[in-house]
C-alpha positions as CSV (number, residue, x, y, z in Angstrom):
1,X,-30.1,62.4,-68.1
2,X,-27.3,64.5,-69.7
3,X,-28.4,67.7,-68.1
4,X,-28.4,66.3,-64.5
5,X,-25.3,66.5,-62.3
6,X,-25.0,64.2,-59.3
7,X,-28.2,63.1,-57.6
8,X,-27.3,59.4,-58.2
9,X,-29.3,58.1,-55.3
10,X,-32.3,60.3,-56.0
11,X,-32.3,59.4,-59.7
12,X,-32.2,55.7,-58.7
13,X,-35.3,56.1,-56.5
14,X,-37.3,57.8,-59.3
15,X,-36.2,55.3,-61.9
16,X,-37.1,52.4,-59.7
17,X,-40.6,53.7,-59.5
18,X,-40.8,53.4,-63.3
19,X,-40.0,49.7,-63.0
20,X,-42.5,49.1,-60.2
21,X,-45.6,47.0,-60.8
22,X,-47.7,49.0,-58.3
23,X,-48.8,52.6,-57.9
24,X,-46.2,55.0,-56.4
25,X,-46.7,58.1,-54.3
26,X,-43.4,59.9,-53.9
27,X,-42.8,62.9,-51.7
28,X,-39.9,65.2,-52.6
29,X,-38.9,68.1,-50.3
30,X,-35.9,70.3,-49.7
31,X,-35.1,74.0,-49.4
32,X,-35.9,76.6,-52.0
33,X,-33.6,76.7,-55.1
34,X,-32.2,73.2,-54.4
35,X,-33.3,71.7,-57.8
36,X,-36.3,69.6,-56.9
37,X,-38.5,70.6,-59.8
38,X,-35.6,70.3,-62.3
39,X,-34.7,66.8,-61.0
40,X,-38.3,65.5,-61.3
41,X,-38.9,67.0,-64.8
42,X,-35.6,65.8,-66.1
43,X,-36.0,62.2,-65.0
44,X,-39.7,62.0,-65.8
45,X,-39.8,64.2,-68.9
46,X,-41.0,61.4,-71.1
47,X,-43.6,60.2,-68.6
48,X,-45.3,63.3,-67.1
49,X,-48.9,63.6,-68.2
50,X,-50.0,66.3,-65.8
51,X,-47.7,69.0,-64.4
52,X,-49.2,71.4,-62.0
53,X,-47.7,73.9,-59.5
54,X,-49.3,75.8,-56.6
55,X,-49.1,79.6,-56.7
56,X,-47.8,81.4,-53.7
57,X,-50.4,83.3,-51.8
58,X,-53.0,82.6,-54.4
59,X,-56.7,82.2,-53.5
60,X,-58.6,79.0,-53.8
61,X,-60.4,80.3,-56.8
62,X,-57.2,81.2,-58.5
63,X,-55.6,77.8,-57.8
64,X,-58.6,76.0,-59.2
65,X,-58.7,78.2,-62.3
66,X,-55.1,77.4,-63.0
67,X,-55.8,73.7,-62.5
68,X,-58.6,73.9,-65.1
69,X,-56.4,75.8,-67.6
70,X,-53.7,73.2,-67.5
71,X,-56.2,70.5,-68.2
72,X,-57.7,72.6,-71.0
73,X,-54.2,72.8,-72.6
74,X,-54.4,69.1,-72.9
75,X,-57.6,69.3,-74.9
76,X,-59.8,68.3,-71.9
77,X,-63.0,70.2,-71.9
78,X,-63.8,70.9,-68.2
79,X,-65.7,73.6,-66.5
80,X,-64.0,75.4,-63.6
81,X,-64.2,73.0,-60.6
82,X,-66.2,74.2,-57.6
83,X,-63.7,72.6,-55.2
84,X,-60.7,70.3,-55.1
85,X,-62.9,67.2,-55.0
86,X,-64.2,68.1,-58.5
87,X,-60.7,69.2,-59.7
88,X,-59.2,65.8,-58.8
89,X,-62.2,64.0,-60.3
90,X,-61.6,65.8,-63.6
91,X,-57.9,64.8,-63.4
92,X,-58.9,61.2,-63.0
93,X,-61.2,61.4,-66.0
94,X,-58.3,62.8,-68.0
95,X,-55.9,60.0,-66.9
96,X,-58.5,57.4,-67.9
97,X,-58.5,58.7,-71.5
98,X,-54.8,58.0,-71.9
99,X,-54.4,54.7,-73.8
100,X,-50.6,54.4,-73.4
101,X,-49.5,51.4,-71.2
102,X,-46.3,53.0,-70.1
103,X,-46.0,54.6,-66.7
104,X,-47.8,57.9,-66.3
105,X,-46.5,60.6,-63.9
106,X,-48.7,63.2,-62.2
107,X,-46.4,65.9,-60.8
108,X,-47.8,68.4,-58.2
109,X,-45.2,71.0,-57.4
110,X,-45.3,73.5,-54.5
111,X,-47.8,71.2,-52.8
112,X,-47.9,73.2,-49.5
113,X,-49.0,76.4,-51.3
114,X,-52.2,74.6,-52.3
115,X,-53.3,73.7,-48.8
116,X,-54.5,77.1,-47.8
117,X,-57.0,77.8,-45.0
118,X,-60.5,76.5,-45.7
119,X,-59.4,75.1,-49.1
120,X,-59.9,71.5,-48.1
121,X,-57.1,70.6,-50.5
122,X,-55.4,67.9,-48.4
123,X,-58.6,65.9,-47.7
124,X,-59.4,66.1,-51.4
125,X,-55.9,64.8,-52.3
126,X,-56.2,62.1,-49.7
127,X,-59.4,61.0,-51.4
128,X,-57.9,61.2,-54.9
129,X,-55.0,58.9,-53.9
130,X,-56.9,56.4,-51.8
131,X,-59.9,56.0,-54.1
132,X,-58.4,56.5,-57.5
133,X,-54.6,56.7,-57.9
134,X,-53.7,53.9,-55.5
135,X,-55.7,51.5,-57.8
136,X,-53.7,52.4,-60.9
137,X,-50.6,50.2,-61.2
138,X,-49.3,52.4,-64.1
139,X,-49.5,55.6,-62.1
140,X,-46.8,57.6,-60.3
141,X,-47.8,60.6,-58.3
142,X,-45.0,63.0,-57.2
143,X,-45.8,65.7,-54.7
144,X,-43.1,68.3,-54.0
145,X,-42.6,71.2,-51.7
146,X,-40.0,73.6,-50.3
147,X,-41.6,73.9,-46.9
148,X,-39.9,70.9,-45.3
149,X,-41.9,71.1,-42.0
150,X,-45.2,71.0,-43.9
151,X,-44.1,68.0,-46.0
152,X,-42.9,66.1,-43.0
153,X,-45.8,66.9,-40.6
154,X,-48.7,66.7,-43.1
155,X,-47.4,64.1,-45.6
156,X,-44.7,61.9,-44.2
157,X,-46.1,61.8,-40.7
158,X,-49.7,62.2,-41.6
159,X,-52.2,60.8,-39.2
160,X,-55.0,61.2,-41.7
161,X,-55.8,59.7,-45.1
162,X,-52.1,59.7,-46.2
163,X,-51.0,57.7,-43.2
164,X,-48.4,55.2,-44.4
165,X,-49.4,55.9,-48.0
166,X,-46.1,57.4,-49.2
167,X,-44.2,54.7,-51.1
168,X,-40.9,56.7,-51.2
169,X,-39.5,60.0,-50.1
170,X,-36.6,62.2,-51.3
171,X,-35.1,64.9,-49.1
172,X,-33.1,66.8,-51.6
173,X,-30.0,68.4,-50.1
174,X,-27.4,70.9,-51.4
175,X,-24.7,69.6,-53.6
176,X,-21.5,68.3,-52.0
177,X,-18.2,69.6,-53.2
178,X,-17.7,66.8,-55.8
179,X,-21.2,67.6,-57.3
180,X,-20.4,71.3,-57.2
181,X,-17.2,70.8,-59.1
182,X,-19.0,68.7,-61.7
183,X,-21.7,71.4,-62.2
184,X,-19.1,74.1,-62.6
185,X,-17.2,72.0,-65.1
186,X,-20.4,71.3,-67.0
187,X,-20.9,75.1,-67.2
188,X,-17.3,75.7,-68.4
189,X,-16.3,77.3,-65.2
190,X,-12.6,76.4,-64.7
191,X,-11.4,77.0,-61.1
192,X,-9.0,75.4,-58.8
193,X,-10.4,73.4,-55.9
194,X,-9.3,76.0,-53.5
195,X,-11.3,78.6,-55.4
196,X,-14.3,76.2,-55.6
197,X,-14.0,75.7,-51.8
198,X,-14.1,79.5,-51.2
199,X,-17.2,79.9,-53.4
200,X,-18.8,76.9,-51.6
201,X,-18.1,78.4,-48.2
202,X,-19.9,81.6,-49.3
203,X,-23.0,80.2,-51.0
204,X,-23.1,76.5,-50.2
205,X,-24.0,73.8,-52.7
206,X,-27.3,75.3,-53.8
207,X,-27.5,74.7,-57.6
208,X,-29.5,77.8,-58.3
209,X,-26.7,79.9,-56.9
210,X,-23.9,78.0,-58.5
211,X,-25.6,78.3,-61.9
212,X,-25.0,82.0,-61.7
213,X,-21.2,81.7,-61.8
214,X,-19.8,83.0,-65.1
215,X,-16.8,81.4,-66.9
216,X,-13.7,83.6,-66.7
217,X,-14.5,85.2,-63.4
218,X,-12.2,85.0,-60.4
219,X,-13.6,84.2,-57.0
220,X,-13.4,87.9,-56.0
221,X,-15.2,89.0,-59.2
222,X,-17.9,86.3,-58.8
223,X,-18.6,87.1,-55.1
224,X,-18.6,90.8,-55.7
225,X,-21.1,90.5,-58.6
226,X,-23.4,88.1,-56.9
227,X,-23.3,89.4,-53.3
228,X,-22.1,92.9,-53.1
229,X,-23.3,94.6,-56.3
230,X,-26.4,96.6,-55.8
231,X,-28.4,94.3,-58.0
232,X,-26.6,91.1,-57.1
233,X,-29.0,88.2,-57.1
234,X,-27.7,86.9,-53.7
235,X,-28.0,90.3,-52.1
236,X,-31.7,90.0,-51.3
237,X,-31.9,86.2,-51.4
238,X,-31.9,85.9,-47.6
239,X,-35.3,87.5,-47.1
240,X,-36.8,85.7,-50.1
241,X,-35.8,82.3,-48.8
242,X,-37.5,82.8,-45.4
243,X,-40.6,84.5,-46.8
244,X,-41.2,81.5,-49.1
245,X,-40.4,78.8,-46.5
246,X,-42.1,80.0,-43.4
247,X,-45.3,82.0,-43.0
248,X,-44.0,83.8,-39.9
249,X,-40.2,83.9,-40.2
250,X,-39.1,86.5,-37.7
251,X,-38.4,83.8,-35.1
252,X,-36.4,81.8,-37.6
253,X,-34.2,84.8,-38.5
254,X,-33.7,85.7,-34.8
255,X,-32.4,82.2,-34.1
256,X,-30.0,82.2,-37.0
257,X,-28.6,85.6,-36.3
258,X,-27.7,84.5,-32.8
259,X,-26.2,81.2,-33.9
260,X,-24.1,83.1,-36.4
261,X,-22.4,84.9,-33.6
262,X,-21.1,81.8,-31.8
263,X,-18.8,79.0,-32.8
264,X,-19.8,75.9,-30.9
265,X,-23.6,76.6,-31.0
266,X,-26.3,77.3,-28.4
267,X,-28.5,75.2,-26.2
268,X,-32.2,75.4,-26.4
269,X,-32.3,77.3,-23.1
270,X,-29.7,79.8,-24.3
271,X,-31.6,80.4,-27.5
272,X,-34.8,81.0,-25.4
273,X,-33.0,83.4,-23.2
274,X,-31.4,85.4,-26.0
275,X,-34.3,85.6,-28.5
276,X,-37.2,85.8,-26.0
277,X,-39.2,83.5,-28.2
278,X,-42.2,81.9,-26.4
279,X,-41.1,78.7,-24.7
280,X,-42.8,75.5,-25.5
281,X,-44.5,74.9,-28.9
282,X,-43.4,78.0,-30.7
283,X,-39.7,77.6,-30.0
284,X,-39.8,73.8,-30.6
285,X,-41.6,74.2,-33.9
286,X,-39.2,76.9,-35.1
287,X,-36.1,74.8,-34.3
288,X,-37.6,71.8,-35.9
289,X,-38.4,73.7,-39.1
290,X,-34.9,75.2,-39.3
291,X,-33.4,71.8,-38.8
292,X,-35.6,70.0,-41.3
293,X,-34.9,72.7,-43.8
294,X,-31.2,72.3,-43.5
295,X,-30.3,75.6,-41.8
296,X,-29.2,74.3,-38.4
297,X,-27.9,71.1,-36.9
298,X,-28.7,69.6,-33.5
299,X,-25.9,67.7,-31.9
300,X,-24.8,66.4,-28.5
301,X,-21.1,66.8,-27.7
302,X,-19.1,63.7,-27.1
303,X,-19.1,62.9,-23.3
304,X,-19.4,66.5,-22.6
305,X,-22.4,68.7,-21.7
306,X,-25.6,66.8,-21.7
307,X,-27.8,69.4,-23.3
308,X,-27.9,69.3,-27.1
309,X,-26.4,72.2,-29.0
310,X,-27.8,73.9,-32.1
311,X,-25.4,75.3,-34.6
312,X,-25.8,77.2,-37.9
313,X,-24.8,75.0,-40.9
314,X,-26.0,76.9,-43.9
315,X,-23.1,78.5,-45.6
316,X,-25.0,81.3,-47.4
317,X,-26.9,82.3,-44.3
318,X,-23.7,82.7,-42.3
319,X,-22.0,84.6,-45.2
320,X,-25.0,86.9,-45.5
321,X,-25.2,87.7,-41.8
322,X,-21.4,88.1,-41.4
323,X,-20.7,90.1,-44.6
324,X,-23.5,90.9,-47.1
325,X,-25.9,92.7,-44.9
326,X,-23.2,94.6,-43.1
327,X,-21.7,96.0,-46.3
328,X,-23.0,98.7,-48.5
329,X,-23.5,97.6,-52.1
330,X,-20.6,98.6,-54.3
331,X,-19.1,97.7,-57.7
332,X,-15.6,98.4,-56.5
333,X,-13.9,95.2,-55.3
334,X,-15.6,94.7,-51.9
335,X,-14.4,91.2,-51.5
336,X,-10.7,92.0,-52.1
337,X,-10.9,94.4,-49.1
338,X,-12.7,91.9,-46.8
339,X,-10.4,89.1,-47.8
340,X,-7.4,90.5,-45.9
341,X,-9.3,91.5,-42.7
342,X,-9.6,89.6,-39.5
343,X,-13.4,89.0,-39.8
344,X,-12.7,87.0,-43.0
345,X,-10.1,84.8,-41.2
346,X,-12.6,84.1,-38.3
347,X,-15.4,83.3,-40.8
348,X,-13.3,81.1,-43.1
349,X,-12.1,79.0,-40.2
350,X,-15.6,78.5,-38.8
351,X,-17.1,77.8,-42.3
352,X,-14.3,75.3,-43.2
353,X,-15.1,73.4,-40.1
354,X,-18.8,73.3,-41.1
355,X,-17.9,72.1,-44.6
356,X,-15.6,69.4,-43.2
357,X,-18.3,68.1,-40.8
358,X,-20.8,68.0,-43.7
359,X,-18.3,65.9,-45.7
360,X,-17.6,63.4,-43.0
361,X,-18.2,60.4,-45.3
362,X,-15.5,61.7,-47.6
363,X,-13.1,62.3,-44.7
364,X,-13.6,58.7,-43.5
365,X,-12.9,57.5,-47.0
366,X,-9.7,59.5,-47.0
367,X,-8.7,57.9,-43.8
368,X,-9.5,54.5,-45.3
369,X,-11.9,53.7,-42.4
370,X,-15.2,53.8,-44.3
371,X,-15.6,50.1,-43.7
372,X,-15.2,50.5,-40.0
373,X,-18.2,51.5,-38.0
374,X,-17.6,54.9,-36.4
375,X,-19.5,57.9,-35.0
376,X,-18.5,61.5,-35.3
377,X,-19.0,64.3,-32.7
378,X,-17.4,67.1,-30.9
379,X,-16.0,67.6,-27.4
380,X,-16.0,70.5,-25.0
381,X,-14.0,70.4,-21.8
382,X,-16.2,71.9,-19.1
383,X,-13.9,72.3,-16.0
384,X,-12.2,75.5,-16.9
385,X,-13.6,78.8,-18.3
386,X,-11.5,78.5,-21.5
387,X,-11.5,74.8,-21.7
388,X,-10.2,72.7,-24.6
389,X,-12.5,72.1,-27.5
390,X,-12.5,69.5,-30.3
391,X,-14.7,70.5,-33.2
392,X,-14.6,67.1,-34.9
393,X,-13.7,63.7,-33.6
394,X,-14.3,60.2,-35.1
395,X,-14.9,57.5,-32.6
396,X,-14.1,54.2,-34.3
397,X,-15.0,50.6,-33.4
398,X,-11.4,49.5,-34.1
399,X,-10.3,51.1,-30.8
400,X,-9.2,54.4,-32.3
401,X,-10.4,58.0,-31.9
402,X,-9.4,60.6,-34.6
403,X,-9.0,64.0,-32.9
404,X,-9.3,66.4,-35.9
405,X,-7.7,69.8,-36.1
406,X,-9.2,71.8,-38.9
407,X,-7.3,74.7,-40.4
408,X,-8.1,76.8,-43.5
409,X,-5.0,78.4,-45.0
410,X,-4.0,79.3,-48.5
411,X,-0.7,77.5,-48.3
412,X,0.7,74.5,-46.4
413,X,0.1,74.9,-42.7
414,X,3.0,75.1,-40.3
415,X,2.9,73.6,-36.8
416,X,5.4,75.5,-34.6
417,X,6.6,74.6,-31.1
418,X,3.9,76.6,-29.4
419,X,1.1,75.1,-31.4
420,X,2.5,71.6,-30.9
421,X,2.3,72.2,-27.1
422,X,-1.3,73.4,-27.4
423,X,-2.2,70.1,-29.2
424,X,-0.5,68.0,-26.5
425,X,-2.4,69.9,-23.8
426,X,-5.7,69.4,-25.6
427,X,-4.8,65.7,-26.1
428,X,-4.2,65.2,-22.4
429,X,-7.3,67.1,-21.5
430,X,-9.4,64.9,-23.8
431,X,-7.9,61.7,-22.4
432,X,-8.5,62.8,-18.8
433,X,-11.9,64.3,-19.5
434,X,-13.3,61.3,-21.3
435,X,-11.4,58.5,-19.5
436,X,-11.1,56.8,-22.9
437,X,-9.0,53.7,-23.3
438,X,-8.8,54.0,-27.0
439,X,-5.8,55.1,-29.0
440,X,-6.0,58.8,-30.0
441,X,-4.7,59.9,-33.4
442,X,-4.3,63.6,-34.0
443,X,-5.6,64.2,-37.5
444,X,-5.1,67.5,-39.4
445,X,-7.5,68.6,-42.1
446,X,-6.1,71.5,-44.1
447,X,-6.4,73.0,-47.5
448,X,-2.9,72.1,-48.8
449,X,-1.4,69.9,-46.2
450,X,1.2,70.4,-43.5
451,X,4.8,71.6,-43.7
452,X,6.8,68.6,-42.6
453,X,8.9,69.5,-39.6
454,X,9.8,68.0,-36.2
455,X,6.6,69.2,-34.6
456,X,4.2,67.8,-37.3
457,X,6.1,64.5,-37.1
458,X,5.8,64.6,-33.4
459,X,2.1,65.2,-32.9
460,X,0.3,64.3,-36.1
461,X,-0.7,60.8,-37.1
462,X,-3.0,61.5,-40.1
463,X,-3.2,64.3,-42.7
464,X,-6.1,65.1,-44.9
465,X,-6.4,68.0,-47.4
466,X,-9.3,69.7,-49.3
467,X,-8.9,67.1,-52.1
468,X,-10.3,64.5,-49.8
469,X,-13.5,66.6,-49.5
470,X,-14.0,66.2,-53.2
471,X,-14.1,62.4,-53.2
472,X,-17.0,61.0,-55.2
473,X,-18.9,58.5,-53.1
């Protein structure tokens, strides 16, 4: 396991399957570049007996030919199967020839790409599992795909032959900040946590992106090379991601572009009005696919507006829309110029909020309340045009609500008299608007902490810094 960073829970699930005394069917899904294939091959490298991957936009004939060639590489003499029923029958015959008593793993990667129109792949796989693999106590079948909506609708929520057949599932998510720091250290990339945070805010915790960071580069050099250089690998990644995830991706992009322009998010009706996407099934399906793939989050504000809001939560997508696509490629220090402009300040504040919300478990640990049941949310005051807004609050069962102010700044943050008054106005508006009887603790989440002065001592009960976001849980 020396090449793996993080993924403790996922590794545990895969290792438990090796100890199981029954057949296992494990579904693994998550966005492109997230490390699904690497995880499975690393954990199961001593146990995989058949490793097959679907080919994007390949014909049925081509997929079957590839299937036969992989079996042929294992000294199995088999003619090209006429269909998937014959292909899986040949696979079963191959498995039966293996005399080892240890667990055997069949790994089928890019599973959705195999289920093409008229291929009858899924019924054939249903048959293979139900009539062969499910009777083999020494067999683990892992199916994997980037198209989260396909994996959920056709596998995890299957109403056909795979209904309730999945024995475990893994939704592989981007690295958190602790895992990101560990990966960079493993790759000899030595950066401060503030620098790591800046990189994370630009490209998220996608291992494939993080692996491209070179030791000895500054943040500016790294972002310029990857994002703003003419041949930068992240310059064209946006279109590649959507082309591989969704067959028709124009609606997905339209939604994300509009969400990138607002801070608090948009309701379903607002998205419908702005994008003109057909109401009903099309819009619902698109929103679900974006949510399940980790690009957006659906939430209902705390005792505020009743309609749920959708907000953009994918760091790379926001960075691409805000900066990369609006900037001509150049090898001459693009990031240094952007860094000191107002759009950067707006983006960094919004993105830091998103990162903090994603690391809510670490923040609760930093507040020493991880053992207390609590729920997090946001709050928007509706009565006035420019009403108060709380981007993150933690509603605790010990009769306390943490009202979080999130500020991204490259030094300690100073609360002056004017800002202290703003906080008190917001505090009063929240108390009156929610009618809460709980104690309200104003909690600041900054990069380097607060300058201690009369105003910080007056209004702030708790302080958290970026170091708390790096807590290993």
